[in-house]
N, C-alpha and C positions, 0 to 999 in steps of 0.2 A: 658826617664825620664826628667822631667822639673825641672830646678833649680828654687828654690824659695828663695826670700830674705825677711828677716823680720827686723823690726826696733829694736827688742830686743828678747832675748831668751824667754821672757814671751809670746810674740806674736806668737812665733814658737810652743810652747807647749800647749797653751790655745786653747780651742774650739771657744771662742767668744772674742771680744774686751773687754767686761766687765770682763770676767774671767781673761784676761791678766792684766787689770788694778788692779784687786783685788790682784793678785799674786805679781805684781810690788810694790804695796803699802805695803803689808805684808813684803816683802823682805827689803824694805827701813826701815821700823820700826824696824825690827830685827837687821839690820846693826847698826842703831843708838843706840839701847839698848845695843847691844854687845859692842859698842865703849864706852859707859858710864861705863859698868862693867869693861872693861879693863883699862880705864883711872883712875878709882878709885882703881884699884888693888884688887878688890874683888875676893875671891875664888868663885867657883860655889855654895858652901854651903852658904856663906855669901850673895851672890847675890840672891839666892833662898829665904832666910829669908827676905831680904829687899823687894823683889818683891812679896812675898806672894804666892810663888809656890814651887814645889819640886825641888831638885837638878837635877833629870833627865830632868825636863822641861827646866832648864837653859842649860843643855847639848844640848838638841834639838835645843834651840834657838841659841846658839853660833855655832852650827854646820850647821846652815842655813836650818833646816828642815821646810821649809815654810808650807808644808801640815799639820803640826802638830799644827798650830796656826791660829786662826781667827783674824780679825782686832780688834774685841772686846777684846779678851784676851790680845793682844799686847798693846792696849790703857790702859787696866787695869794695866798691868805690868809697863808701862811708868809712869802712875799716882802714883803707889805705890813707885816709886823712885823719886818722886817730880818733874816730868816733865809734861808739857802740850803738847798735840798733836794738831797740827794745819794742817788742810788740805785745799788745794786750788784747785779750779776747773778751768782749763784752756781750751781754745779752742784747739781742737785736730788738 
């Protein structure tokens, strides 16, 4: 058995570098949205109302269920709570 080393967990579980980048971006957005919810002291029900989604969706978000969200849906949630999403492309 050969030992493999990966830069991140996303690189380890993804089939392609593009998929790993997508997972990493979604996870970062989810963490930032969750921090906003916590910093404001919103309940899941209040966060859902403000984000324009259901309470179970907020539960999935705060539990880090990355596979439940697309980048589009996370951008929509961030926008609903008055945030702008900025993405940078860097040399790998």
